[in-house]
Backbone as a chain_set.jsonl record, in Angstrom:
{"seq": "MARAFADITFTDSVKAAQARYGSREQNGFFENAEDPRNSLGEKEIQFIQTRDSFYQATVGENGWPYVQHRGGPPGFLKILDERTFGYADYRGNMQYISVGNIGSDQRVSLILMDYLNRRRLKIWGHAQIVHGYDNPELLEKLQDNEYAAKVERGVVVHVDALEWNCPQHITQRFTEDQVKQAVAPLLQEITELKRLLASYQP", "coords": {"N": [[14.794, -28.81, -3.435], [13.303, -25.811, -4.562], [12.624, -22.377, -3.618], [9.419, -21.324, -4.488], [9.11, -18.837, -5.752], [11.603, -18.389, -6.81], [11.774, -20.316, -8.773], [9.984, -19.22, -10.554], [10.971, -16.649, -11.093], [13.772, -16.617, -11.443], [15.067, -16.578, -14.155], [17.118, -17.418, -17.038], [18.331, -15.054, -17.873], [18.107, -13.487, -15.623], [19.685, -14.961, -13.829], [22.089, -14.627, -15.095], [22.476, -11.895, -14.702], [22.706, -11.834, -11.934], [25.082, -13.252, -11.632], [26.851, -11.516, -12.931], [26.77, -9.281, -11.242], [27.684, -10.298, -8.897], [26.039, -11.732, -7.049], [25.211, -14.237, -7.45], [25.887, -16.603, -6.045], [24.891, -16.243, -3.381], [22.193, -16.028, -3.964], [21.681, -18.56, -4.667], [20.812, -19.855, -2.446], [18.035, -19.604, -2.338], [17.306, -21.433, -4.184], [17.76, -23.835, -3.139], [16.262, -24.202, -0.905], [14.263, -25.643, 1.751], [11.604, -25.07, 2.242], [9.075, -24.351, 0.009], [7.444, -22.13, 0.02], [4.782, -21.58, -1.056], [2.277, -21.384, -0.216], [-0.208, -19.915, 2.034], [0.625, -19.097, 5.235], [-0.069, -18.732, 8.801], [1.091, -16.254, 9.437], [1.197, -14.9, 7.007], [-1.518, -14.833, 6.337], [-2.664, -13.291, 8.428], [-1.334, -10.925, 7.935], [-2.24, -10.246, 5.29], [-4.981, -9.932, 5.767], [-5.13, -7.609, 7.225], [-4.339, -5.556, 5.579], [-4.78, -2.42, 3.928], [-4.5, -1.759, 1.314], [-2.968, -2.608, -1.856], [-0.573, -3.389, -4.493], [-0.964, -4.384, -7.751], [0.274, -6.242, -10.452], [-0.223, -6.843, -13.894], [-0.07, -8.358, -17.204], [-0.297, -7.216, -20.495], [-1.572, -8.193, -23.779], [0.21, -7.233, -25.586], [2.588, -7.44, -24.323], [3.265, -5.473, -22.572], [3.714, -4.484, -19.157], [1.326, -3.764, -16.52], [0.578, -1.857, -13.734], [-1.56, -1.685, -11.001], [-3.012, 0.129, -8.321], [-4.829, -0.9, -5.574], [-7.285, -0.299, -3.109], [-8.897, -0.296, 0.132], [-11.019, -0.783, 3.049], [-9.34, -2.189, 5.963], [-9.372, -5.704, 5.772], [-10.634, -6.006, 3.394], [-9.436, -7.656, 1.575], [-10.015, -10.979, 1.127], [-9.528, -14.05, 2.641], [-9.671, -17.24, 1.279], [-8.703, -19.882, 1.277], [-5.706, -21.719, 2.148], [-4.28, -21.4, -0.156], [-5.536, -19.494, -1.654], [-6.99, -16.299, -2.212], [-9.034, -13.345, -2.349], [-10.806, -10.457, -3.765], [-13.443, -7.986, -3.847], [-14.48, -6.327, -6.754], [-15.025, -3.1, -7.596], [-16.797, -0.5, -9.433], [-14.65, 1.645, -11.278], [-12.578, 3.74, -13.06], [-13.495, 2.712, -15.377], [-11.872, 1.682, -17.387], [-10.826, -0.872, -17.379], [-8.394, -2.25, -17.562], [-6.729, -4.008, -16.009], [-8.593, -6.097, -15.699], [-9.05, -6.821, -18.307], [-6.443, -7.588, -19.072], [-6.078, -9.838, -17.334], [-7.92, -11.467, -18.502], [-6.661, -12.401, -20.803], [-4.139, -13.252, -19.92], [-3.545, -14.899, -17.126], [-1.629, -14.599, -15.168], [-0.387, -12.866, -12.311], [1.199, -10.471, -10.239], [1.706, -9.419, -6.97], [2.227, -6.789, -4.585], [2.21, -6.275, -1.217], [2.067, -3.844, 1.286], [3.308, -2.813, 4.478], [3.789, -0.001, 5.737], [4.174, 1.263, 8.183], [5.474, -0.639, 9.868], [7.469, -1.329, 8.23], [7.399, -3.535, 6.392], [7.082, -6.025, 3.771], [5.316, -7.916, 1.469], [5.538, -10.136, -1.149], [3.633, -11.567, -3.768], [3.071, -14.129, -6.097], [0.881, -15.249, -8.57], [-2.046, -16.817, -10.11], [-4.805, -15.247, -11.504], [-8.341, -15.012, -11.405], [-11.337, -13.965, -12.901], [-14.445, -13.363, -11.401], [-17.887, -13.521, -11.801], [-21.171, -12.507, -10.698], [-23.356, -13.845, -11.87], [-22.168, -16.243, -12.528], [-21.035, -17.363, -10.22], [-22.514, -16.721, -7.628], [-22.321, -17.211, -4.843], [-19.586, -17.276, -4.242], [-18.941, -14.685, -4.946], [-20.336, -13.303, -3.05], [-18.905, -13.968, -0.749], [-16.639, -12.443, -1.121], [-17.474, -9.872, -0.828], [-17.767, -6.726, 0.852], [-19.806, -6.067, 3.363], [-20.244, -3.66, 4.663], [-19.643, -1.716, 2.907], [-21.098, 0.415, 0.658], [-21.103, 0.479, -2.144], [-21.821, -0.92, -5.42], [-20.891, -4.219, -6.235], [-19.091, -5.115, -9.087], [-17.758, -7.315, -10.029], [-15.668, -10.113, -8.984], [-12.285, -10.725, -7.992], [-10.227, -13.444, -7.899], [-7.355, -14.819, -6.516], [-5.004, -17.301, -7.065], [-2.509, -18.66, -5.239], [0.826, -18.983, -6.268], [3.384, -18.521, -5.441], [5.237, -16.986, -2.795], [6.999, -14.349, -1.073], [8.801, -12.763, 1.523], [10.162, -9.529, 1.878], [13.218, -7.726, 2.575], [13.432, -4.985, 4.966], [14.879, -2.797, 4.074], [15.204, 0.402, 2.643], [12.48, 0.898, 2.729], [10.353, 3.451, 3.295], [9.034, 4.804, 6.182], [5.558, 5.307, 6.618], [2.465, 6.805, 7.685], [-0.89, 6.15, 8.486], [-3.969, 8.074, 8.652], [-5.493, 7.228, 10.868], [-3.511, 5.971, 12.394], [-1.887, 8.132, 13.045], [-3.705, 9.637, 14.583], [-4.026, 7.909, 16.753], [-1.46, 7.983, 17.821], [-1.133, 10.628, 18.629], [-3.172, 11.027, 20.4], [-2.813, 10.664, 23.305], [-1.254, 12.951, 23.775], [-2.961, 15.044, 23.05], [-4.907, 14.661, 24.967], [-3.457, 15.267, 27.241], [-2.868, 17.969, 26.768], [-5.47, 19.037, 26.873], [-6.103, 18.527, 29.584], [-4.117, 20.141, 30.819], [-4.96, 22.675, 29.969], [-7.342, 22.779, 31.29], [-6.483, 22.823, 33.932], [-5.045, 25.224, 33.923], [-7.123, 27.034, 33.441], [-8.521, 26.851, 35.778], [-6.79, 27.8, 37.592], [-5.977, 29.72, 40.449], [-4.373, 32.487, 41.361]], "CA": [[13.55, -28.047, -3.678], [13.592, -24.366, -4.608], [11.53, -21.472, -3.316], [8.591, -21.222, -5.69], [9.323, -17.604, -6.43], [12.854, -18.492, -7.561], [11.471, -21.07, -9.962], [9.236, -18.319, -11.477], [11.67, -15.37, -11.48], [15.16, -16.767, -11.755], [15.261, -16.98, -15.521], [18.526, -17.44, -17.439], [18.852, -13.702, -17.937], [18.231, -13.067, -14.209], [20.855, -15.638, -13.279], [23.281, -14.023, -15.689], [22.654, -10.618, -14.037], [23.206, -12.157, -10.603], [26.482, -13.611, -11.774], [27.546, -10.341, -13.32], [26.892, -8.334, -10.124], [28.249, -10.948, -7.73], [25.086, -12.255, -6.063], [24.673, -15.561, -7.856], [26.072, -17.605, -4.993], [23.964, -16.03, -2.265], [20.837, -16.322, -4.424], [21.522, -20.033, -4.751], [20.099, -20.284, -1.226], [16.609, -19.737, -2.614], [17.116, -22.571, -5.078], [18.053, -25.023, -2.343], [15.501, -24.058, 0.356], [13.349, -26.741, 1.997], [10.215, -24.625, 2.194], [8.834, -23.692, -1.258], [6.666, -20.907, 0.259], [3.726, -21.43, -2.096], [0.955, -21.351, 0.468], [-0.327, -18.923, 3.041], [0.63, -19.5, 6.627], [-0.762, -17.786, 9.718], [1.738, -14.938, 9.369], [0.737, -14.273, 5.76], [-2.992, -14.607, 6.43], [-2.891, -12.147, 9.293], [-0.833, -9.711, 7.195], [-3.141, -9.898, 4.161], [-6.287, -9.529, 6.234], [-5.036, -6.309, 7.82], [-3.909, -4.539, 4.644], [-5.802, -1.525, 3.358], [-4.163, -1.534, -0.073], [-1.899, -3.421, -2.473], [-0.255, -3.118, -5.861], [-1.13, -5.582, -8.562], [0.768, -6.178, -11.81], [-0.691, -7.794, -14.944], [0.607, -8.195, -18.495], [-1.202, -7.144, -21.635], [-1.307, -9.044, -24.938], [1.336, -6.68, -26.308], [3.736, -7.641, -23.509], [3.503, -4.373, -21.593], [3.115, -4.662, -17.821], [0.471, -2.681, -16.005], [0.506, -1.9, -12.28], [-2.71, -0.997, -10.459], [-3.16, 0.214, -6.904], [-6.167, -1.198, -5.068], [-7.387, -0.02, -1.71], [-10.155, -0.518, 0.807], [-10.856, -0.923, 4.52], [-8.706, -3.463, 6.381], [-10.23, -6.829, 5.659], [-11.257, -6.074, 2.078], [-8.901, -8.844, 0.976], [-10.647, -12.117, 1.778], [-8.815, -15.371, 2.568], [-10.562, -18.334, 0.986], [-8.023, -21.08, 1.789], [-4.266, -21.476, 2.244], [-3.66, -21.11, -1.469], [-6.437, -18.634, -2.415], [-7.623, -15.115, -1.593], [-9.676, -12.553, -3.389], [-11.4, -9.14, -3.432], [-14.508, -7.499, -4.674], [-14.03, -5.287, -7.731], [-16.063, -2.082, -7.749], [-16.626, 0.368, -10.61], [-13.64, 2.683, -11.155], [-12.561, 4.641, -14.245], [-14.095, 1.941, -16.46], [-10.893, 1.32, -18.411], [-10.781, -2.363, -17.283], [-7.064, -2.68, -18.034], [-6.38, -5.209, -15.261], [-9.56, -7.124, -15.97], [-8.747, -7.292, -19.712], [-5.184, -8.351, -19.07], [-6.237, -11.121, -16.733], [-8.642, -12.279, -19.439], [-5.737, -12.997, -21.765], [-2.985, -13.856, -19.235], [-3.985, -14.92, -15.733], [-0.498, -14.353, -14.235], [-0.353, -11.605, -11.641], [2.187, -10.271, -9.166], [1.177, -8.436, -6.057], [3.075, -6.348, -3.483], [1.468, -5.723, -0.11], [2.996, -3.039, 2.078], [3.063, -2.339, 5.803], [4.758, 1.077, 5.808], [4.429, 1.563, 9.593], [6.457, -1.606, 10.409], [8.48, -1.547, 7.144], [7.313, -4.974, 5.92], [6.599, -6.094, 2.384], [5.038, -9.279, 1.004], [5.35, -10.287, -2.607], [2.863, -12.76, -4.121], [2.883, -14.421, -7.513], [-0.24, -16.16, -8.68], [-2.936, -16.765, -11.277], [-6.04, -14.578, -11.127], [-9.582, -15.445, -12.07], [-12.433, -13.033, -12.779], [-15.648, -14.062, -11.006], [-19.137, -12.713, -11.934], [-22.288, -12.952, -9.86], [-24.172, -14.832, -12.538], [-21.428, -17.506, -12.614], [-20.782, -17.903, -8.926], [-22.984, -15.755, -6.663], [-21.897, -17.512, -3.487], [-18.215, -16.868, -4.087], [-18.928, -13.234, -4.989], [-20.848, -12.855, -1.743], [-17.78, -14.133, 0.222], [-15.635, -11.369, -1.381], [-18.101, -8.594, -0.646], [-17.716, -6.057, 2.147], [-21.202, -5.638, 3.594], [-20.255, -2.309, 5.185], [-19.311, -0.795, 1.829], [-22.364, 0.477, -0.067], [-20.961, 0.482, -3.646], [-22.183, -2.181, -6.057], [-19.81, -5.058, -6.735], [-19.231, -5.488, -10.46], [-17.119, -8.641, -10.227], [-14.652, -10.429, -7.998], [-11.004, -11.257, -8.503], [-9.679, -14.469, -6.974], [-5.904, -15.033, -6.808], [-4.478, -18.582, -6.622], [-1.072, -18.391, -4.946], [1.871, -19.893, -6.769], [4.665, -18.297, -4.733], [5.29, -15.732, -1.979], [8.292, -14.087, -0.472], [8.903, -11.559, 2.285], [11.344, -8.714, 1.517], [13.9, -6.987, 3.681], [12.898, -3.62, 5.149], [15.77, -1.748, 3.593], [14.662, 1.409, 1.696], [11.056, 1.158, 2.885], [10.149, 4.678, 4.084], [7.817, 4.704, 7.062], [4.382, 6.198, 6.391], [1.476, 6.603, 8.707], [-2.256, 6.495, 8.065], [-4.638, 9.088, 9.513], [-5.842, 6.594, 12.107], [-2.29, 5.735, 13.155], [-1.428, 9.415, 13.588], [-4.636, 9.981, 15.616], [-3.73, 7.096, 17.931], [-0.162, 8.433, 18.366], [-1.225, 11.992, 19.264], [-4.288, 11.067, 21.332], [-2.405, 11.015, 24.673], [-0.758, 14.365, 23.833], [-4.143, 15.923, 23.017], [-5.564, 14.532, 26.241], [-2.632, 15.997, 28.19], [-3.129, 19.413, 26.524], [-6.807, 19.335, 27.403], [-5.982, 18.567, 31.035], [-3.353, 21.318, 31.193], [-5.839, 23.815, 29.75], [-8.354, 22.735, 32.367], [-5.747, 23.259, 35.151], [-4.761, 26.675, 33.796], [-8.356, 27.773, 33.568], [-9.007, 26.793, 37.174], [-5.774, 28.316, 38.488], [-6.29, 30.941, 41.187], [-3.092, 32.975, 41.97]], "C": [[13.906, -26.546, -3.621], [12.352, -23.622, -4.065], [10.758, -21.324, -4.612], [8.828, -19.939, -6.463], [10.615, -17.636, -7.29], [12.625, -19.262, -8.85], [10.811, -20.188, -11.005], [10.153, -17.194, -11.985], [13.103, -15.566, -11.847], [15.362, -17.358, -13.138], [16.749, -16.96, -15.863], [19.1, -16.044, -17.441], [19.014, -13.127, -16.51], [19.477, -13.692, -13.573], [22.114, -15.001, -13.823], [23.527, -12.633, -15.004], [23.215, -10.844, -12.638], [24.69, -12.507, -10.649], [27.346, -12.378, -12.104], [27.793, -9.405, -12.114], [27.279, -9.006, -8.804], [27.314, -11.453, -6.688], [24.588, -13.664, -6.418], [24.781, -16.625, -6.781], [25.094, -17.462, -3.853], [22.526, -16.274, -2.65], [20.591, -17.791, -4.633], [20.789, -20.597, -3.54], [18.63, -20.527, -1.528], [16.33, -20.97, -3.498], [17.332, -23.908, -4.403], [17.336, -25.012, -1.013], [14.56, -25.276, 0.498], [11.91, -26.294, 1.875], [9.96, -23.888, 0.833], [8.089, -22.356, -1.12], [5.679, -20.643, -0.88], [2.375, -21.58, -1.52], [1.0, -20.351, 1.587], [-0.348, -19.521, 4.45], [-0.058, -18.522, 7.471], [-0.191, -16.358, 9.604], [1.234, -14.21, 8.091], [-0.765, -13.947, 5.798], [-3.321, -13.393, 7.272], [-2.456, -10.853, 8.6], [-1.789, -9.275, 6.099], [-4.456, -9.351, 4.7], [-6.28, -8.128, 6.856], [-4.548, -5.224, 6.853], [-5.083, -3.659, 4.209], [-5.526, -1.138, 1.923], [-3.11, -2.515, -0.542], [-1.653, -2.943, -3.868], [-0.284, -4.414, -6.644], [-0.637, -5.355, -10.011], [0.17, -7.226, -12.724], [0.089, -7.478, -16.202], [-0.365, -8.213, -19.605], [-0.747, -8.028, -22.758], [-0.113, -8.526, -25.698], [2.641, -6.787, -25.502], [4.067, -6.548, -22.508], [2.909, -4.712, -20.246], [2.206, -3.53, -17.446], [0.359, -2.903, -14.481], [-0.669, -1.102, -11.786], [-2.634, -0.993, -8.94], [-4.624, 0.0, -6.528], [-6.22, -0.904, -3.592], [-8.785, -0.248, -1.173], [-9.958, -0.615, 2.304], [-10.106, -2.168, 4.869], [-9.693, -4.597, 6.36], [-10.888, -6.975, 4.275], [-10.636, -7.231, 1.228], [-9.358, -10.039, 1.749], [-9.849, -13.37, 1.588], [-9.852, -16.435, 2.306], [-10.01, -19.684, 1.432], [-6.526, -20.755, 1.801], [-3.551, -21.192, 0.959], [-4.428, -20.034, -2.249], [-6.938, -17.445, -1.595], [-8.228, -14.282, -2.691], [-10.225, -11.242, -2.886], [-12.513, -8.839, -4.354], [-14.017, -6.361, -5.526], [-15.263, -4.37, -7.975], [-15.795, -1.2, -8.993], [-15.611, 1.481, -10.372], [-13.712, 3.589, -12.331], [-13.076, 3.969, -15.514], [-13.135, 1.7, -17.62], [-10.683, -0.195, -18.479], [-9.472, -2.914, -17.829], [-6.656, -3.989, -17.305], [-7.288, -6.377, -15.598], [-9.272, -7.693, -17.363], [-7.486, -8.107, -19.76], [-5.34, -9.738, -18.472], [-7.016, -12.074, -17.663], [-7.763, -12.925, -20.474], [-4.537, -13.656, -21.149], [-3.305, -13.794, -17.743], [-2.827, -14.692, -14.729], [-0.543, -12.95, -13.665], [0.762, -11.616, -10.593], [1.704, -9.194, -8.299], [2.27, -8.038, -5.02], [2.144, -5.715, -2.461], [2.419, -5.088, 0.888], [2.451, -2.801, 3.496], [4.124, -1.234, 6.027], [5.139, 1.344, 7.27], [5.568, 0.668, 10.128], [7.505, -2.0, 9.39], [8.562, -2.996, 6.774], [6.684, -4.972, 4.542], [6.474, -7.544, 2.02], [4.766, -9.311, -0.459], [4.593, -11.597, -2.876], [2.784, -12.89, -5.629], [1.736, -15.395, -7.595], [-0.948, -16.081, -10.023], [-4.283, -16.237, -10.784], [-7.182, -15.032, -11.976], [-10.653, -14.342, -11.826], [-13.689, -13.775, -12.447], [-16.827, -13.072, -11.132], [-20.26, -13.346, -11.124], [-23.135, -13.994, -10.559], [-23.495, -16.189, -12.725], [-21.331, -18.173, -11.222], [-21.187, -16.894, -7.825], [-22.507, -15.984, -5.265], [-20.485, -17.07, -3.261], [-18.135, -15.335, -4.07], [-19.384, -12.634, -3.651], [-19.718, -12.931, -0.682], [-16.769, -12.993, 0.057], [-16.166, -9.983, -1.02], [-17.894, -8.052, 0.732], [-19.097, -5.455, 2.413], [-21.295, -4.199, 4.143], [-19.967, -1.224, 4.09], [-20.527, -0.807, 0.866], [-22.293, 0.351, -1.59], [-21.295, -0.901, -4.146], [-21.005, -2.922, -6.542], [-20.062, -5.41, -8.207], [-18.756, -6.87, -10.741], [-16.183, -8.924, -9.034], [-13.377, -10.885, -8.703], [-10.457, -12.2, -7.413], [-8.227, -14.8, -7.429], [-5.538, -16.397, -6.201], [-3.01, -18.427, -6.461], [-0.219, -19.432, -5.515], [3.172, -19.72, -6.001], [4.491, -17.015, -3.892], [6.65, -15.56, -1.369], [8.227, -12.754, 0.306], [10.206, -10.863, 1.851], [11.953, -8.036, 2.741], [13.333, -5.581, 3.765], [13.714, -2.478, 4.608], [15.101, -0.919, 2.534], [13.173, 1.543, 1.739], [10.865, 2.364, 3.824], [8.913, 4.508, 4.904], [6.79, 5.754, 6.653], [3.361, 5.875, 7.359], [0.092, 6.98, 8.163], [-2.826, 7.493, 9.035], [-5.018, 8.476, 10.857], [-4.634, 6.351, 13.006], [-1.77, 7.017, 13.765], [-2.375, 9.861, 14.722], [-4.331, 9.199, 16.91], [-2.43, 7.573, 18.599], [-0.304, 9.729, 19.109], [-2.342, 12.063, 20.291], [-3.848, 11.379, 22.759], [-1.892, 12.428, 24.848], [-1.945, 15.341, 23.872], [-4.845, 15.867, 24.396], [-4.806, 15.316, 27.288], [-2.814, 17.517, 28.045], [-4.436, 19.824, 27.093], [-6.785, 19.462, 28.912], [-5.185, 19.757, 31.552], [-4.182, 22.599, 31.004], [-6.851, 23.925, 30.886], [-7.714, 23.308, 33.67], [-5.469, 24.74, 35.1], [-6.014, 27.508, 33.993], [-8.836, 27.863, 34.997], [-7.955, 27.382, 38.167], [-6.167, 29.628, 39.137], [-5.015, 31.428, 41.908], [-3.348, 33.48, 43.41]], "O": [[14.677, -26.091, -2.776], [11.233, -24.137, -4.05], [11.34, -21.214, -5.692], [8.758, -19.935, -7.692], [10.696, -16.999, -8.34], [13.19, -18.928, -9.891], [11.036, -20.367, -12.202], [10.111, -16.836, -13.162], [13.644, -14.708, -12.545], [15.782, -18.507, -13.275], [17.559, -16.522, -15.046], [20.251, -15.856, -17.047], [19.95, -12.374, -16.241], [20.225, -13.02, -12.864], [23.099, -14.848, -13.101], [24.677, -12.265, -14.764], [24.109, -10.117, -12.206], [25.458, -12.088, -9.782], [28.456, -12.242, -11.589], [28.867, -8.818, -11.98], [27.219, -8.392, -7.739], [27.714, -11.604, -5.534], [23.681, -14.203, -5.783], [23.882, -17.45, -6.62], [24.522, -18.453, -3.399], [21.713, -16.672, -1.816], [19.448, -18.231, -4.761], [20.215, -21.685, -3.601], [18.038, -21.5, -1.061], [15.205, -21.47, -3.525], [17.122, -24.967, -4.993], [17.733, -25.719, -0.086], [14.123, -25.856, -0.496], [11.065, -27.077, 1.44], [10.61, -22.876, 0.573], [8.102, -21.543, -2.045], [5.745, -19.621, -1.564], [1.414, -21.871, -2.232], [2.072, -19.966, 2.053], [-1.21, -20.328, 4.799], [-0.602, -17.545, 6.956], [-0.937, -15.381, 9.671], [0.893, -13.028, 8.141], [-1.194, -12.891, 5.333], [-4.148, -12.565, 6.89], [-3.133, -9.828, 8.68], [-2.115, -8.094, 5.98], [-4.995, -8.395, 4.143], [-7.342, -7.521, 6.996], [-4.361, -4.08, 7.268], [-6.225, -4.111, 4.137], [-6.222, -0.292, 1.361], [-2.445, -3.169, 0.262], [-2.443, -2.161, -4.396], [0.306, -5.415, -6.239], [-1.063, -4.422, -10.691], [0.073, -8.393, -12.344], [0.808, -6.481, -16.277], [-1.194, -9.12, -19.687], [0.357, -8.57, -22.708], [0.537, -9.299, -26.402], [3.68, -6.289, -25.937], [5.001, -6.662, -21.714], [1.768, -5.164, -20.157], [2.309, -2.438, -18.004], [0.079, -4.01, -14.023], [-0.778, 0.078, -12.122], [-2.24, -1.988, -8.332], [-5.528, 0.626, -7.082], [-5.275, -1.232, -2.875], [-9.742, -0.377, -1.937], [-8.826, -0.536, 2.78], [-10.211, -3.153, 4.138], [-10.787, -4.448, 6.903], [-11.604, -7.943, 4.019], [-11.261, -7.708, 0.28], [-9.108, -10.111, 2.952], [-9.52, -13.72, 0.455], [-10.831, -16.528, 3.047], [-10.759, -20.536, 1.911], [-6.134, -19.629, 1.495], [-2.385, -20.798, 0.947], [-4.041, -19.687, -3.365], [-7.269, -17.588, -0.417], [-7.944, -14.512, -3.866], [-10.12, -10.942, -1.697], [-12.572, -9.33, -5.481], [-13.231, -5.528, -5.077], [-16.318, -4.78, -8.458], [-14.682, -1.181, -9.519], [-15.698, 2.19, -9.369], [-14.764, 4.164, -12.61], [-13.093, 4.572, -16.586], [-13.588, 1.529, -18.752], [-10.391, -0.729, -19.548], [-9.465, -3.95, -18.494], [-6.279, -4.962, -17.958], [-6.827, -7.507, -15.764], [-9.257, -8.909, -17.554], [-7.431, -9.166, -20.385], [-4.813, -10.711, -19.012], [-6.824, -13.289, -17.636], [-8.143, -13.976, -20.991], [-3.945, -14.54, -21.768], [-3.326, -12.705, -17.168], [-3.084, -14.605, -13.528], [-0.708, -11.971, -14.392], [1.192, -12.675, -10.135], [1.316, -8.134, -8.79], [3.112, -8.854, -4.644], [1.402, -4.778, -2.755], [3.422, -5.678, 1.287], [1.247, -2.61, 3.671], [5.236, -1.529, 6.464], [6.302, 1.622, 7.562], [6.504, 1.158, 10.759], [8.327, -2.883, 9.634], [9.624, -3.618, 6.825], [5.898, -4.098, 4.178], [7.4, -8.327, 2.228], [3.885, -8.616, -0.964], [4.895, -12.621, -2.264], [2.482, -11.937, -6.346], [1.632, -16.29, -6.757], [-0.517, -15.383, -10.94], [-4.827, -16.711, -9.787], [-7.006, -15.395, -13.139], [-10.836, -13.868, -10.705], [-14.01, -14.747, -13.132], [-16.766, -11.946, -10.637], [-20.288, -14.557, -10.901], [-23.595, -14.939, -9.918], [-24.16, -17.175, -13.042], [-21.523, -19.381, -11.082], [-20.33, -16.294, -7.177], [-22.297, -15.013, -4.538], [-20.178, -16.535, -2.195], [-17.375, -14.752, -3.297], [-18.879, -11.606, -3.2], [-19.605, -12.051, 0.171], [-16.106, -12.624, 1.026], [-15.395, -9.029, -0.917], [-17.847, -8.813, 1.697], [-19.503, -4.479, 1.782], [-22.366, -3.596, 4.075], [-20.044, -0.021, 4.336], [-20.926, -1.848, 0.345], [-23.313, 0.139, -2.245], [-21.107, -1.906, -3.46], [-20.156, -2.336, -7.214], [-21.121, -5.941, -8.544], [-19.3, -7.546, -11.615], [-15.954, -8.055, -8.192], [-13.397, -11.358, -9.839], [-10.262, -11.844, -6.25], [-7.971, -15.025, -8.612], [-5.726, -16.632, -5.007], [-2.308, -18.1, -7.418], [-0.449, -20.624, -5.313], [3.973, -20.65, -5.912], [3.723, -16.114, -4.229], [7.376, -16.534, -1.171], [7.679, -11.763, -0.177], [11.197, -11.509, 1.51], [11.306, -7.813, 3.764], [12.821, -5.044, 2.784], [13.298, -1.321, 4.673], [14.49, -1.464, 1.615], [12.603, 2.227, 0.888], [11.185, 2.287, 5.01], [7.863, 4.116, 4.396], [7.114, 6.91, 6.385], [3.34, 4.751, 7.861], [-0.07, 7.989, 7.477], [-2.262, 7.739, 10.101], [-4.88, 9.135, 11.888], [-4.717, 6.503, 14.224], [-1.261, 7.005, 14.886], [-1.908, 10.407, 15.722], [-4.372, 9.753, 18.009], [-2.329, 7.56, 19.826], [0.346, 9.919, 20.137], [-2.457, 13.067, 20.994], [-4.429, 12.262, 23.39], [-2.057, 13.039, 25.903], [-1.939, 16.321, 24.617], [-5.308, 16.884, 24.914], [-5.416, 15.965, 28.138], [-2.903, 18.248, 29.031], [-4.525, 20.866, 27.743], [-7.373, 20.388, 29.469], [-5.519, 20.326, 32.592], [-4.092, 23.511, 31.826], [-7.164, 25.014, 31.369], [-8.3, 24.127, 34.378], [-5.63, 25.445, 36.096], [-5.977, 28.559, 34.632], [-9.483, 28.836, 35.384], [-8.184, 27.453, 39.374], [-6.636, 30.545, 38.463], [-4.622, 30.864, 42.929], [-2.417, 33.923, 44.083]]}, "num_chains": 1, "name": "protein.A"}
């Protein structure tokens, strides 16, 4: 049994490149693995639910790939079951490139990043566009009740494969909240030192 992502991505040309650059043998491990990694475990679910952004690739009818960045508060990606997750789609620049591409080719590839801990999860799947008039209950599950913008549609991703990547070459980045948490003790210490200086009587 092979890892599901290897079945998808290790085409003849990819295998030829691996052979040419000397990694064909080590990549054979993925083609002989016991776990296909085509469903979400607890580790993946927790990771997905705490992301505040991801990158999604689709393919147009002309064969050109398109990568879109999507963001929201942690939790905006909703787990539906061990093979399915989705998100609410709000109005953006109204170009609808990803939506249009999914309409002609449902295959998508996503990269989810944790820059702080230098972790990266890749997901391959098939996406489905969901409208409120077709499935209002499902769209409601994808909605973030604390976000006031109107949901135009939902996007549901059915997982075909997933793979974690090594942390090499992932540059650490920090969100505003993470920086605030890191410097909070220092700010508290500065405030206390100022108080002590102000009350100092030589």
